[in-house]
C-alpha positions in Angstrom: -17.7 79.1 104.7 -14.7 79.7 102.0 -13.1 76.5 103.6 -12.2 73.6 101.4 -14.3 70.5 101.8 -11.1 68.5 101.8 -10.6 70.3 105.2 -13.7 69.7 106.9 -14.6 66.2 105.7 -14.3 63.5 108.9 -11.5 61.3 108.8 -11.0 57.5 110.1 -7.9 58.9 112.1 -7.4 62.1 112.6 -5.0 62.1 115.1 -2.9 59.1 113.3 -2.6 61.7 110.5 -1.7 64.3 112.2 1.4 62.3 113.7 2.2 60.8 110.1 2.6 64.3 109.3 4.8 65.0 111.5 7.0 62.4 111.5 7.7 62.9 107.5 9.0 65.9 108.3 11.2 64.9 111.3 14.0 62.4 112.0 13.7 59.6 114.4 11.7 61.0 117.5 10.1 59.2 120.8 6.7 59.1 121.9 6.8 62.0 124.6 8.9 64.3 122.1 5.4 64.1 119.8 3.2 64.1 122.5 4.7 67.4 123.7 4.5 68.5 120.5 0.5 68.7 120.3 0.4 68.9 123.7 -1.3 65.1 123.7 -0.4 62.5 126.8 1.9 60.1 126.0 -0.3 56.7 126.3 -2.6 58.6 123.7 0.2 59.3 121.4 1.6 55.8 121.3 -1.7 54.1 120.8 -1.7 56.2 117.3 1.6 55.6 116.5 1.0 52.3 117.1 -1.5 52.1 114.6 0.7 54.2 112.2 3.2 51.2 112.7 0.8 48.5 112.3 0.0 49.9 108.5 4.1 50.4 107.8 3.6 53.5 107.9 6.3 54.2 110.4 8.7 52.2 112.2 10.0 51.6 115.6 13.3 50.8 116.8 16.8 52.5 118.2 17.9 54.8 116.0 19.7 57.1 117.8 23.9 56.4 118.3 23.4 57.5 122.0 20.8 54.9 122.5 18.1 57.4 124.0 15.7 54.2 123.8 12.6 53.3 121.6 12.3 55.7 118.8 9.9 56.3 116.1 10.5 57.2 112.5 8.5 57.4 109.2 9.3 54.5 107.0 10.5 57.0 103.9 12.5 58.9 105.9 14.6 56.0 107.7 15.4 54.3 104.2 16.4 57.9 103.2 18.9 58.4 105.9 20.4 55.3 105.6 20.9 55.8 102.1 22.8 58.7 103.1 24.6 56.9 106.1 26.1 54.6 103.6 26.9 57.3 101.6 28.8 58.9 104.0 30.6 55.5 104.8 31.7 54.5 101.8 33.0 58.0 101.0 35.1 57.6 104.0 36.6 54.3 102.5 37.6 55.8 99.5 41.1 55.6 98.2 43.6 58.2 98.7 46.9 58.9 96.7 50.0 57.0 97.2 51.7 59.8 98.8 49.2 60.2 101.4 49.6 56.3 102.1 53.2 56.5 102.4 52.8 59.5 105.2 50.2 57.6 107.0 52.0 54.1 107.5 54.9 55.2 109.2 52.8 57.5 111.4 50.6 54.8 112.2 53.4 52.3 112.9 55.2 54.6 115.3 58.2 54.7 112.9 60.6 57.7 112.9 61.4 60.7 115.4 58.4 62.1 117.3 56.3 58.8 116.7 58.3 56.5 118.9 56.7 54.5 121.4 58.4 54.2 125.2 58.7 51.9 127.7 57.0 48.4 128.1 53.6 50.0 127.6 54.7 50.9 124.4 56.2 47.5 123.3 53.0 46.4 124.3 51.4 49.0 121.7 53.5 47.6 119.2 53.4 44.0 119.4 49.4 44.8 119.5 50.1 46.1 115.8 52.5 43.3 114.7 50.8 40.5 116.0 50.3 37.8 113.5 52.9 39.6 111.0 55.8 36.9 110.0 59.1 39.2 110.5 62.7 37.6 110.2 64.2 36.4 113.6 67.2 38.3 112.6 65.1 41.5 112.0 62.8 41.6 115.0 65.5 42.8 117.7 67.8 45.0 115.3 65.4 47.0 113.0 61.5 46.1 113.6 61.1 46.4 117.3 63.7 49.7 117.8 62.2 51.3 114.9 59.1 51.7 116.8 60.2 51.8 120.5 62.6 54.2 121.6 65.5 52.5 123.7 64.3 49.2 123.1 66.4 46.5 124.7 65.7 43.0 124.9 65.1 42.5 128.5 61.6 44.7 127.9 60.2 41.6 125.3 61.5 39.2 127.6 59.5 40.6 130.6 56.6 40.1 128.3 56.9 36.8 127.6 58.5 35.8 130.7 55.2 37.0 132.2 52.8 35.3 129.7 51.7 38.8 128.5 53.0 38.5 125.2 53.9 35.0 123.3 56.3 34.0 120.0 55.6 31.6 117.4 57.7 30.0 114.3 56.3 30.5 110.7 58.6 28.7 108.4 62.5 28.5 108.4 65.3 30.9 106.1 68.4 29.6 105.2 71.2 29.8 107.3 69.7 29.5 111.2 67.1 32.2 110.5 63.7 31.7 110.1 60.1 34.0 110.6 58.5 34.6 113.5 55.5 36.4 115.0 54.3 37.9 117.8 51.3 37.6 120.0 49.2 38.9 122.7 48.0 36.3 125.0 44.4 37.3 124.8 44.5 37.0 121.1 47.0 34.3 120.4 44.0 31.7 120.2 42.4 33.5 117.6 45.3 34.3 115.5 47.8 31.5 115.8 47.3 29.8 112.5 47.9 26.0 112.3 51.6 25.1 112.3 53.4 24.8 109.2 53.7 21.6 107.3 56.6 19.3 109.0 57.6 16.1 108.2 57.7 14.9 111.9 60.1 11.8 112.9 60.1 9.6 115.9 61.8 11.8 117.8 60.2 15.0 117.2 56.6 13.0 118.8 58.9 12.5 121.4 59.5 15.8 122.2 56.0 16.7 121.7 54.8 13.9 123.7 57.2 15.7 126.6 55.5 18.7 126.6 52.2 17.7 126.3 51.3 18.2 130.0 50.4 21.9 129.6 53.5 23.2 131.1 57.2 24.5 130.2 60.1 22.3 130.5 63.8 23.4 130.4 65.9 21.8 127.7 67.4 19.3 130.0 64.5 18.2 131.6 63.2 17.2 127.6 66.1 15.6 127.5 66.1 13.4 130.4 62.1 12.7 129.4 63.0 11.5 126.0 65.9 9.4 126.8 64.2 7.8 129.6 61.4 7.0 127.2 61.9 6.4 123.8 65.5 7.5 122.6 67.8 6.7 125.5 70.9 7.5 122.7 69.6 10.6 121.5 72.3 13.1 121.4 71.9 17.2 122.8 72.3 18.4 119.2 70.0 16.0 117.7 67.6 17.2 120.3 68.3 20.7 120.0 67.5 19.9 116.3 64.3 18.5 116.3 63.4 21.4 119.2 64.3 24.1 116.4 62.4 22.0 113.6 59.2 21.9 116.0 59.7 25.6 116.7 60.2 27.1 113.3 57.1 25.1 112.3 54.9 26.7 114.9 54.4 23.9 117.2 56.8 25.0 120.1 57.8 28.5 121.8 59.7 29.4 124.7 59.3 32.0 127.6 61.8 34.0 126.3 63.6 35.1 123.4 67.1 33.8 124.7 66.9 30.6 122.6 66.3 32.8 119.4 69.5 34.7 120.2 71.7 32.5 121.2 70.8 30.6 118.2 71.2 33.5 115.5 74.5 34.3 117.4 76.1 30.7 117.1 76.3 30.5 113.3 75.7 32.0 109.9 72.3 33.3 109.2 70.9 34.7 106.3 72.9 38.1 107.2 76.0 36.7 109.0 78.9 35.3 107.7 80.4 33.6 110.7 81.4 30.0 111.1 78.5 27.4 111.6 78.9 26.0 115.4 76.7 23.5 116.6 73.4 24.5 117.5 73.4 26.4 121.1 70.8 25.0 123.8 70.1 28.3 125.8 68.1 28.5 129.3 64.5 28.8 129.1 61.3 26.6 129.5 59.9 25.3 126.3 56.0 24.7 125.7 53.5 23.5 123.3 51.8 26.0 121.6 48.9 24.3 121.5 48.6 23.9 125.0 49.3 27.3 126.0 46.6 29.0 123.2 43.8 26.5 125.0 45.1 27.5 128.3 44.8 31.5 127.4 41.4 30.9 125.7 39.9 29.8 129.3 
């Protein structure tokens, strides 16, 4: 008496309606949570939720970031959560004023007082941020790395390249004896190394590449002996050095240290030097094919 008929008429699935109302007023929940709320068994609650899912009223899935297992969520509530999540993410990507960007970039690149990295681990971190970026070889160890790593010394980078943790690749030549170089971590090199730069190869270039096709590094004298013993018996050291640098600047060859780069930049005129040109140096260090090195690193 006094109770509206809407509350006394029988319904097809009273438990389903009860759980559907609960889902509309809550975020993602587990079967155990809903069962505890109404004093029901988990199996009974699970069956009712399965019926609601079949009717499209609730959705089952793993929604919680912490991964607490299978959950249930009202379909409309889930759509609303997704819209709000996307709106929050878009807000995080909104552009900032130029002044904020100018303040952020030096700190992110570990430049400036109080932000420098230190030691071999710090150099690895700097290489990780710089990998794939082409910088002038003449600036790499004078400006780029010293501005990021406190007390940087060339021996630090040689330690990483000689151990195979870091590799360098040419990315085109520059006026004088300078050129673009990029650094790569060994694990990322197969993914980040770009295709070699175009180069009109000669028979001497091909002979040098053939000598290094075995997948292991060779010293300059070993390369010279193989080339002279096979295809070019009259090739001089200067001609071989020129061919090696053509291949290195085009991204086809590398060396296990940066000593060849340092010797080249110090042996004659570069874009920032007025020294007299000298014949190309052929310093110690093992040359190797970048293609072969990338293949071995990806295994």
